[in-house]
C-alpha angles and dihedrals in degrees: 000000000000096000103135115108092340119127103200091187092063112104092224091057095043093050092044090057092047091047090056090053092047100042105014088228139071142188114236114238132170092257096053097032096106091060097039093048092049091050092048091050090050092049092245091120131047125198120254126213091259116081114263091005120129135178131201116265122219087264091051094050090050095052104033099090091050090050092050092048090051101043103024106033092175095052093110089065085074093058093115090056095041095052102031140056097273115110132226116243091255091050092053091049094047092051096047099038091042088061099038098049089060089056096039117148115235094228098054108170115257090223120048132185107256098216094047091049091051091049090050097047104029102025091237123091097208100037108111114243105234117240094240091057093044088057090063091064127082114272104288136154117229120222128189085203096226112162135232112223116201135180129181146113102237129110095251123159130193110217113213128210088237129020134015124326121266107244105209095188091063090053093048091052089061105028136039092240143006113242117199117187116223094246090058094042091060088060090062115105102177148342122259137187127018114011120209120252088221137010118212124193114206125199104198114073094212093047090051091055099038103042120104109238122214117230115280094021120123116204125201125190110224115195109182092253091052099052097103091051091048089050090053090053093048090057088065090064120085115253090245090069103086121224123213126180121217110194143139115292097244135100094273090051090056092047091051090055092048093049092048089055089050096048095041095043089220135100120271129195124204115239107225109168112224092236094054088094087070090066096062097093101049106021109037120104132201117260121238137210099257112113105208109038139073115295094017118162116283117256131191131033121330109264124231097231103110098230094044091047091052092049095046096048093047096042094239136127138199130221118218096221098087091059090071089078094052117099090209094065097075092048093052090049090050090052089058087067094057 
């Protein structure tokens, strides 16, 4: 029954069927057209006076519950929404966008913050705006507005698709770091000027800002939520520019390095200074059971690197921050450039 060209797993189709149960009518849209057209052909829907509006026929009302039981077995889990005042995602969108598009400013920005748009149109900042609803909006690009944080002392320029190049060296002369919002980053087409000999990603925010950088090294701060953006930037660099990651020696630190390799599609080495072993006695901390925070319990096989093996088998971890005070750190970083 009603199988042809209908994807019952698509949110637009599921909510269209539930809307018919709740209101006994529906507006035809491109996303729900396969279902609406099939129901019209089968005489389950009759046209209303309004364009693209349809209401259930007597045949449709008689067969709808059976259809829902057959194609959407979990539909009764939505009973509270179907019989109460709560709205389906599509209903919320239709109400809010129906009002806003009549007041729409002519100079709507081409790039919009994703969370703010979702709050405006769905009432929830972190509820994903479904693709079929996004297609009803004017052509816009969504940005999570993460930021790329860069430090260095090289004459590196970011060439944009439109407008003048961003000269990072000028920014670094005046500020501790160059901060590039995601919406601006996506306007970059290539790198120009002096390339780094080495790029180092750094996990700890304070370490990133405080550490002394050798000449020709480019540093990137990589908070967990910014990893994908950092990976996009790393793909601009030629493969001959090596990438090392300097992070805490805990499970999250290892995961960050792995995810950077995945997002950047290039190899990454962990920077583990040779003297870090000396910090085990006074600076290591016990791991804990939490999965997604600093010092969480190790997971996966024990690694062969001596310091990591010691930490994993003794359920301890080391933060990178204390190494800032050690005179040997700068020398080991300089050796990476050789």
